[in-house]
PDB file as gemmi writes it, atoms N, CA and C in Angstrom:
CRYST1    1.000    1.000    1.000  90.00  90.00  90.00 P 1                      
ATOM      1  N   UNK A   1     -40.443   1.199  -5.827  1.00  0.00           N  
ATOM      2  CA  UNK A   1     -39.731   1.052  -4.553  1.00  0.00           C  
ATOM      3  C   UNK A   1     -39.804   2.419  -3.547  1.00  0.00           C  
ATOM      4  N   UNK A   2     -39.987   2.447  -2.279  1.00  0.00           N  
ATOM      5  CA  UNK A   2     -39.825   3.613  -1.603  1.00  0.00           C  
ATOM      6  C   UNK A   2     -38.469   3.632  -1.267  1.00  0.00           C  
ATOM      7  N   UNK A   3     -38.400   4.880  -0.663  1.00  0.00           N  
ATOM      8  CA  UNK A   3     -36.701   5.750  -0.491  1.00  0.00           C  
ATOM      9  C   UNK A   3     -36.574   4.872   0.685  1.00  0.00           C  
ATOM     10  N   UNK A   4     -37.415   4.853   1.331  1.00  0.00           N  
ATOM     11  CA  UNK A   4     -37.167   4.273   2.941  1.00  0.00           C  
ATOM     12  C   UNK A   4     -36.648   2.839   2.553  1.00  0.00           C  
ATOM     13  N   UNK A   5     -37.259   1.653   1.519  1.00  0.00           N  
ATOM     14  CA  UNK A   5     -37.358  -0.049   1.299  1.00  0.00           C  
ATOM     15  C   UNK A   5     -35.576   0.376   0.538  1.00  0.00           C  
ATOM     16  N   UNK A   6     -35.646   1.365  -0.182  1.00  0.00           N  
ATOM     17  CA  UNK A   6     -34.155   1.335  -1.260  1.00  0.00           C  
ATOM     18  C   UNK A   6     -33.302   1.563  -0.181  1.00  0.00           C  
ATOM     19  N   UNK A   7     -32.870   3.067   0.253  1.00  0.00           N  
ATOM     20  CA  UNK A   7     -31.831   2.820   1.577  1.00  0.00           C  
ATOM     21  C   UNK A   7     -32.170   1.593   2.142  1.00  0.00           C  
ATOM     22  N   UNK A   8     -32.836   1.061   2.903  1.00  0.00           N  
ATOM     23  CA  UNK A   8     -32.241   0.175   3.829  1.00  0.00           C  
ATOM     24  C   UNK A   8     -31.980  -1.015   2.712  1.00  0.00           C  
ATOM     25  N   UNK A   9     -32.211  -1.072   1.529  1.00  0.00           N  
ATOM     26  CA  UNK A   9     -31.119  -2.166   0.095  1.00  0.00           C  
ATOM     27  C   UNK A   9     -30.112  -1.687  -0.045  1.00  0.00           C  
ATOM     28  N   UNK A  10     -29.461  -0.569  -0.340  1.00  0.00           N  
ATOM     29  CA  UNK A  10     -28.411   0.024  -0.361  1.00  0.00           C  
ATOM     30  C   UNK A  10     -27.556   0.007   1.005  1.00  0.00           C  
ATOM     31  N   UNK A  11     -28.454   0.193   1.889  1.00  0.00           N  
ATOM     32  CA  UNK A  11     -27.530   0.577   3.034  1.00  0.00           C  
ATOM     33  C   UNK A  11     -26.880   1.968   3.601  1.00  0.00           C  
ATOM     34  N   UNK A  12     -27.672   2.888   2.731  1.00  0.00           N  
ATOM     35  CA  UNK A  12     -27.495   4.593   2.729  1.00  0.00           C  
ATOM     36  C   UNK A  12     -28.700   5.153   3.248  1.00  0.00           C  
ATOM     37  N   UNK A  13     -28.525   6.147   3.693  1.00  0.00           N  
ATOM     38  CA  UNK A  13     -29.689   6.792   4.241  1.00  0.00           C  
ATOM     39  C   UNK A  13     -31.168   7.519   3.371  1.00  0.00           C  
ATOM     40  N   UNK A  14     -31.761   7.822   3.828  1.00  0.00           N  
ATOM     41  CA  UNK A  14     -33.006   8.484   3.412  1.00  0.00           C  
ATOM     42  C   UNK A  14     -32.884   9.611   2.127  1.00  0.00           C  
ATOM     43  N   UNK A  15     -31.702  10.431   3.205  1.00  0.00           N  
ATOM     44  CA  UNK A  15     -31.055  11.953   2.479  1.00  0.00           C  
ATOM     45  C   UNK A  15     -30.157  11.287   1.016  1.00  0.00           C  
ATOM     46  N   UNK A  16     -29.291  10.372   1.212  1.00  0.00           N  
ATOM     47  CA  UNK A  16     -28.865  10.286   0.561  1.00  0.00           C  
ATOM     48  C   UNK A  16     -29.392   9.650  -0.719  1.00  0.00           C  
ATOM     49  N   UNK A  17     -29.921   8.476  -0.368  1.00  0.00           N  
ATOM     50  CA  UNK A  17     -30.878   8.222  -1.377  1.00  0.00           C  
ATOM     51  C   UNK A  17     -31.813   9.444  -2.253  1.00  0.00           C  
ATOM     52  N   UNK A  18     -32.390  10.363  -2.058  1.00  0.00           N  
ATOM     53  CA  UNK A  18     -32.762  11.380  -2.272  1.00  0.00           C  
ATOM     54  C   UNK A  18     -32.170  12.005  -3.191  1.00  0.00           C  
ATOM     55  N   UNK A  19     -31.099  12.178  -2.969  1.00  0.00           N  
ATOM     56  CA  UNK A  19     -29.214  13.148  -3.632  1.00  0.00           C  
ATOM     57  C   UNK A  19     -29.010  12.236  -4.993  1.00  0.00           C  
ATOM     58  N   UNK A  20     -29.588  10.934  -4.695  1.00  0.00           N  
ATOM     59  CA  UNK A  20     -28.781  10.379  -5.822  1.00  0.00           C  
ATOM     60  C   UNK A  20     -30.185  10.148  -6.708  1.00  0.00           C  
ATOM     61  N   UNK A  21     -30.905  10.135  -6.169  1.00  0.00           N  
ATOM     62  CA  UNK A  21     -32.364  10.440  -7.401  1.00  0.00           C  
ATOM     63  C   UNK A  21     -32.421  11.416  -7.975  1.00  0.00           C  
ATOM     64  N   UNK A  22     -32.093  12.697  -7.505  1.00  0.00           N  
ATOM     65  CA  UNK A  22     -31.959  13.781  -7.526  1.00  0.00           C  
ATOM     66  C   UNK A  22     -30.775  14.166  -8.876  1.00  0.00           C  
ATOM     67  N   UNK A  23     -29.875  13.766  -8.806  1.00  0.00           N  
ATOM     68  CA  UNK A  23     -28.303  13.641  -9.953  1.00  0.00           C  
ATOM     69  C   UNK A  23     -29.016  12.581 -11.002  1.00  0.00           C  
ATOM     70  N   UNK A  24     -29.715  11.616 -10.932  1.00  0.00           N  
ATOM     71  CA  UNK A  24     -30.137  10.671 -11.793  1.00  0.00           C  
ATOM     72  C   UNK A  24     -31.189  11.021 -12.338  1.00  0.00           C  
ATOM     73  N   UNK A  25     -31.783  12.147 -12.127  1.00  0.00           N  
ATOM     74  CA  UNK A  25     -33.218  12.555 -12.473  1.00  0.00           C  
ATOM     75  C   UNK A  25     -32.375  13.954 -13.210  1.00  0.00           C  
ATOM     76  N   UNK A  26     -31.333  14.458 -13.270  1.00  0.00           N  
ATOM     77  CA  UNK A  26     -30.856  15.871 -13.296  1.00  0.00           C  
ATOM     78  C   UNK A  26     -29.865  15.395 -15.117  1.00  0.00           C  
ATOM     79  N   UNK A  27     -29.084  14.116 -14.521  1.00  0.00           N  
ATOM     80  CA  UNK A  27     -27.758  14.120 -15.393  1.00  0.00           C  
ATOM     81  C   UNK A  27     -27.738  12.520 -16.053  1.00  0.00           C  
ATOM     82  N   UNK A  28     -28.881  11.834 -15.695  1.00  0.00           N  
ATOM     83  CA  UNK A  28     -28.915  10.193 -16.349  1.00  0.00           C  
ATOM     84  C   UNK A  28     -28.448   9.458 -15.058  1.00  0.00           C  
ATOM     85  N   UNK A  29     -27.759   8.496 -15.636  1.00  0.00           N  
ATOM     86  CA  UNK A  29     -27.744   6.895 -14.864  1.00  0.00           C  
ATOM     87  C   UNK A  29     -26.157   7.076 -14.586  1.00  0.00           C  
ATOM     88  N   UNK A  30     -25.462   7.938 -15.672  1.00  0.00           N  
ATOM     89  CA  UNK A  30     -24.018   8.388 -15.546  1.00  0.00           C  
ATOM     90  C   UNK A  30     -23.502   9.130 -14.507  1.00  0.00           C  
ATOM     91  N   UNK A  31     -24.271   9.945 -14.077  1.00  0.00           N  
ATOM     92  CA  UNK A  31     -23.832  11.122 -13.387  1.00  0.00           C  
ATOM     93  C   UNK A  31     -23.850  10.700 -11.653  1.00  0.00           C  
ATOM     94  N   UNK A  32     -23.601   9.515 -11.512  1.00  0.00           N  
ATOM     95  CA  UNK A  32     -23.691   8.495 -10.290  1.00  0.00           C  
ATOM     96  C   UNK A  32     -22.473   8.423  -9.885  1.00  0.00           C  
ATOM     97  N   UNK A  33     -21.897   7.933 -11.191  1.00  0.00           N  
ATOM     98  CA  UNK A  33     -20.366   7.051 -10.853  1.00  0.00           C  
ATOM     99  C   UNK A  33     -19.538   8.267 -10.347  1.00  0.00           C  
ATOM    100  N   UNK A  34     -18.552   7.766  -9.420  1.00  0.00           N  
ATOM    101  CA  UNK A  34     -17.756   8.656  -8.958  1.00  0.00           C  
ATOM    102  C   UNK A  34     -17.026   9.239 -10.204  1.00  0.00           C  
ATOM    103  N   UNK A  35     -16.656  10.925  -9.215  1.00  0.00           N  
ATOM    104  CA  UNK A  35     -16.241  12.519 -10.309  1.00  0.00           C  
ATOM    105  C   UNK A  35     -14.745  12.257 -10.378  1.00  0.00           C  
ATOM    106  N   UNK A  36     -14.398  11.369 -10.070  1.00  0.00           N  
ATOM    107  CA  UNK A  36     -12.797  11.501  -9.724  1.00  0.00           C  
ATOM    108  C   UNK A  36     -12.300  10.155 -10.924  1.00  0.00           C  
ATOM    109  N   UNK A  37     -12.974   9.534 -11.839  1.00  0.00           N  
ATOM    110  CA  UNK A  37     -13.240   8.830 -12.234  1.00  0.00           C  
ATOM    111  C   UNK A  37     -11.961   8.775 -13.691  1.00  0.00           C  
ATOM    112  N   UNK A  38     -10.835   8.912 -14.184  1.00  0.00           N  
ATOM    113  CA  UNK A  38      -9.691   9.055 -15.389  1.00  0.00           C  
ATOM    114  C   UNK A  38      -8.909  10.362 -14.771  1.00  0.00           C  
ATOM    115  N   UNK A  39      -9.301  10.821 -13.930  1.00  0.00           N  
ATOM    116  CA  UNK A  39      -8.125  11.798 -13.375  1.00  0.00           C  
ATOM    117  C   UNK A  39      -7.316  11.042 -12.386  1.00  0.00           C  
ATOM    118  N   UNK A  40      -5.804  11.464 -12.281  1.00  0.00           N  
ATOM    119  CA  UNK A  40      -5.087  11.089 -11.465  1.00  0.00           C  
ATOM    120  C   UNK A  40      -4.508  11.248  -9.647  1.00  0.00           C  
ATOM    121  N   UNK A  41      -4.307  10.319  -9.247  1.00  0.00           N  
ATOM    122  CA  UNK A  41      -4.694  10.427  -7.769  1.00  0.00           C  
ATOM    123  C   UNK A  41      -3.936  11.897  -7.130  1.00  0.00           C  
ATOM    124  N   UNK A  42      -4.165  12.415  -6.234  1.00  0.00           N  
ATOM    125  CA  UNK A  42      -3.678  13.679  -5.521  1.00  0.00           C  
ATOM    126  C   UNK A  42      -1.926  13.233  -4.954  1.00  0.00           C  
ATOM    127  N   UNK A  43      -2.657  12.208  -4.487  1.00  0.00           N  
ATOM    128  CA  UNK A  43      -1.021  11.432  -3.821  1.00  0.00           C  
ATOM    129  C   UNK A  43      -0.112  10.707  -4.118  1.00  0.00           C  
ATOM    130  N   UNK A  44      -0.487  10.805  -5.907  1.00  0.00           N  
ATOM    131  CA  UNK A  44       0.334  10.061  -6.635  1.00  0.00           C  
ATOM    132  C   UNK A  44       2.135  10.715  -6.287  1.00  0.00           C  
ATOM    133  N   UNK A  45       2.730   9.477  -6.509  1.00  0.00           N  
ATOM    134  CA  UNK A  45       4.317  10.062  -6.539  1.00  0.00           C  
ATOM    135  C   UNK A  45       5.081   9.887  -8.295  1.00  0.00           C  
ATOM    136  N   UNK A  46       5.256  11.287  -8.348  1.00  0.00           N  
ATOM    137  CA  UNK A  46       5.947  11.588  -9.552  1.00  0.00           C  
ATOM    138  C   UNK A  46       6.513  10.739 -10.539  1.00  0.00           C  
ATOM    139  N   UNK A  47       6.465  10.347 -11.854  1.00  0.00           N  
ATOM    140  CA  UNK A  47       7.319   9.652 -12.647  1.00  0.00           C  
ATOM    141  C   UNK A  47       8.664   9.539 -12.174  1.00  0.00           C  
ATOM    142  N   UNK A  48       9.332  10.692 -11.737  1.00  0.00           N  
ATOM    143  CA  UNK A  48      10.622  10.708 -12.075  1.00  0.00           C  
ATOM    144  C   UNK A  48      11.679   9.384 -10.741  1.00  0.00           C  
ATOM    145  N   UNK A  49      10.561  10.210  -9.145  1.00  0.00           N  
ATOM    146  CA  UNK A  49      10.795   9.463  -8.355  1.00  0.00           C  
ATOM    147  C   UNK A  49      10.599   7.789  -8.067  1.00  0.00           C  
ATOM    148  N   UNK A  50       9.455   7.856  -8.957  1.00  0.00           N  
ATOM    149  CA  UNK A  50       8.979   6.057  -8.925  1.00  0.00           C  
ATOM    150  C   UNK A  50      10.174   5.233  -9.443  1.00  0.00           C  
ATOM    151  N   UNK A  51      10.309   5.844 -10.501  1.00  0.00           N  
ATOM    152  CA  UNK A  51      11.592   5.239 -11.445  1.00  0.00           C  
ATOM    153  C   UNK A  51      12.731   4.954 -11.106  1.00  0.00           C  
ATOM    154  N   UNK A  52      13.084   6.237 -10.098  1.00  0.00           N  
ATOM    155  CA  UNK A  52      14.343   6.215  -9.329  1.00  0.00           C  
ATOM    156  C   UNK A  52      14.535   4.913  -8.210  1.00  0.00           C  
ATOM    157  N   UNK A  53      13.328   4.930  -7.516  1.00  0.00           N  
ATOM    158  CA  UNK A  53      12.667   4.166  -6.851  1.00  0.00           C  
ATOM    159  C   UNK A  53      12.983   2.865  -7.229  1.00  0.00           C  
ATOM    160  N   UNK A  54      12.364   2.013  -8.377  1.00  0.00           N  
ATOM    161  CA  UNK A  54      12.046   0.762  -8.917  1.00  0.00           C  
ATOM    162  C   UNK A  54      13.396   0.744  -9.095  1.00  0.00           C  
ATOM    163  N   UNK A  55      14.369   1.838  -9.360  1.00  0.00           N  
ATOM    164  CA  UNK A  55      15.963   0.915 -10.278  1.00  0.00           C  
ATOM    165  C   UNK A  55      16.271   0.577  -8.786  1.00  0.00           C  
ATOM    166  N   UNK A  56      16.674   1.725  -7.735  1.00  0.00           N  
ATOM    167  CA  UNK A  56      17.332   1.418  -6.818  1.00  0.00           C  
ATOM    168  C   UNK A  56      16.847  -0.372  -6.218  1.00  0.00           C  
ATOM    169  N   UNK A  57      15.227  -0.342  -5.764  1.00  0.00           N  
ATOM    170  CA  UNK A  57      15.137  -1.589  -5.468  1.00  0.00           C  
ATOM    171  C   UNK A  57      15.799  -2.793  -6.363  1.00  0.00           C  
ATOM    172  N   UNK A  58      16.065  -2.879  -7.815  1.00  0.00           N  
ATOM    173  CA  UNK A  58      16.514  -3.356  -8.942  1.00  0.00           C  
ATOM    174  C   UNK A  58      17.770  -3.857  -8.344  1.00  0.00           C  
ATOM    175  N   UNK A  59      18.439  -2.499  -8.100  1.00  0.00           N  
ATOM    176  CA  UNK A  59      19.684  -3.319  -8.132  1.00  0.00           C  
ATOM    177  C   UNK A  59      20.435  -3.539  -7.135  1.00  0.00           C  
ATOM    178  N   UNK A  60      19.737  -2.743  -5.651  1.00  0.00           N  
ATOM    179  CA  UNK A  60      20.405  -3.144  -4.290  1.00  0.00           C  
ATOM    180  C   UNK A  60      19.372  -3.958  -3.641  1.00  0.00           C  
ATOM    181  N   UNK A  61      17.931  -3.993  -4.005  1.00  0.00           N  
ATOM    182  CA  UNK A  61      17.041  -4.886  -3.217  1.00  0.00           C  
ATOM    183  C   UNK A  61      16.229  -5.759  -3.313  1.00  0.00           C  
ATOM    184  N   UNK A  62      17.115  -6.324  -4.671  1.00  0.00           N  
ATOM    185  CA  UNK A  62      16.265  -6.933  -5.478  1.00  0.00           C  
ATOM    186  C   UNK A  62      15.738  -8.249  -4.314  1.00  0.00           C  
ATOM    187  N   UNK A  63      16.855  -8.745  -3.709  1.00  0.00           N  
ATOM    188  CA  UNK A  63      15.718 -10.427  -3.207  1.00  0.00           C  
ATOM    189  C   UNK A  63      15.121 -10.014  -1.895  1.00  0.00           C  
ATOM    190  N   UNK A  64      14.692  -8.259  -1.277  1.00  0.00           N  
ATOM    191  CA  UNK A  64      13.782  -8.141   0.131  1.00  0.00           C  
ATOM    192  C   UNK A  64      12.412  -7.482  -0.961  1.00  0.00           C  
ATOM    193  N   UNK A  65      11.439  -8.409   0.477  1.00  0.00           N  
ATOM    194  CA  UNK A  65      10.128  -8.187   0.075  1.00  0.00           C  
ATOM    195  C   UNK A  65       9.617  -6.597   0.104  1.00  0.00           C  
ATOM    196  N   UNK A  66       8.189  -6.645  -0.211  1.00  0.00           N  
ATOM    197  CA  UNK A  66       8.751  -5.388  -0.552  1.00  0.00           C  
ATOM    198  C   UNK A  66       8.377  -3.809   0.831  1.00  0.00           C  
ATOM    199  N   UNK A  67       7.505  -4.718   1.683  1.00  0.00           N  
ATOM    200  CA  UNK A  67       7.840  -4.078   3.069  1.00  0.00           C  
ATOM    201  C   UNK A  67       9.171  -3.546   3.287  1.00  0.00           C  
ATOM    202  N   UNK A  68      10.093  -5.005   3.393  1.00  0.00           N  
ATOM    203  CA  UNK A  68      11.827  -4.617   3.785  1.00  0.00           C  
ATOM    204  C   UNK A  68      12.096  -3.491   2.641  1.00  0.00           C  
ATOM    205  N   UNK A  69      11.617  -3.812   1.402  1.00  0.00           N  
ATOM    206  CA  UNK A  69      12.516  -2.771   0.757  1.00  0.00           C  
ATOM    207  C   UNK A  69      12.295  -1.422   0.422  1.00  0.00           C  
ATOM    208  N   UNK A  70      11.341  -1.029   1.234  1.00  0.00           N  
ATOM    209  CA  UNK A  70      10.430   0.441   1.458  1.00  0.00           C  
ATOM    210  C   UNK A  70      10.792   0.888   2.582  1.00  0.00           C  
ATOM    211  N   UNK A  71      11.528   0.090   3.703  1.00  0.00           N  
ATOM    212  CA  UNK A  71      11.756   0.494   5.038  1.00  0.00           C  
ATOM    213  C   UNK A  71      13.217   1.012   4.485  1.00  0.00           C  
ATOM    214  N   UNK A  72      14.388  -0.153   3.465  1.00  0.00           N  
ATOM    215  CA  UNK A  72      15.411  -0.147   3.243  1.00  0.00           C  
ATOM    216  C   UNK A  72      15.910   1.395   2.691  1.00  0.00           C  
ATOM    217  N   UNK A  73      14.761   1.414   1.667  1.00  0.00           N  
ATOM    218  CA  UNK A  73      14.633   3.098   0.911  1.00  0.00           C  
ATOM    219  C   UNK A  73      14.589   4.106   1.388  1.00  0.00           C  
ATOM    220  N   UNK A  74      13.751   4.292   2.696  1.00  0.00           N  
ATOM    221  CA  UNK A  74      13.561   5.665   3.575  1.00  0.00           C  
ATOM    222  C   UNK A  74      14.345   5.589   4.260  1.00  0.00           C  
ATOM    223  N   UNK A  75      15.570   4.535   4.717  1.00  0.00           N  
ATOM    224  CA  UNK A  75      16.179   4.632   5.484  1.00  0.00           C  
ATOM    225  C   UNK A  75      17.635   5.063   5.323  1.00  0.00           C  
ATOM    226  N   UNK A  76      18.195   4.200   3.929  1.00  0.00           N  
ATOM    227  CA  UNK A  76      19.410   4.526   3.878  1.00  0.00           C  
ATOM    228  C   UNK A  76      18.925   5.467   2.295  1.00  0.00           C  
ATOM    229  N   UNK A  77      18.284   5.439   1.627  1.00  0.00           N  
ATOM    230  CA  UNK A  77      18.314   6.773  -0.253  1.00  0.00           C  
ATOM    231  C   UNK A  77      17.398   7.670   0.395  1.00  0.00           C  
ATOM    232  N   UNK A  78      16.551   7.816   1.342  1.00  0.00           N  
ATOM    233  CA  UNK A  78      15.544   9.010   1.418  1.00  0.00           C  
ATOM    234  C   UNK A  78      14.893   8.682   0.939  1.00  0.00           C  
TER     235      UNK A  78                                                      
END                                                                             
């Protein structure tokens, strides 16, 4: 398969296909997976804050949907 046809099939540019081929040749097929796999998100909420929010939702806003509960947490509990 040519790079042009591979780019068309993958809906990528030929330059990106060339980069992917270079990575495969250098590190094998596993090298094209996303580099952040297995690492926590940079935007993750800390465990303490998450546990506190879940506790508040369970105590005060148990009958609310997720959007309304999030709004009330922000409005009343900061």
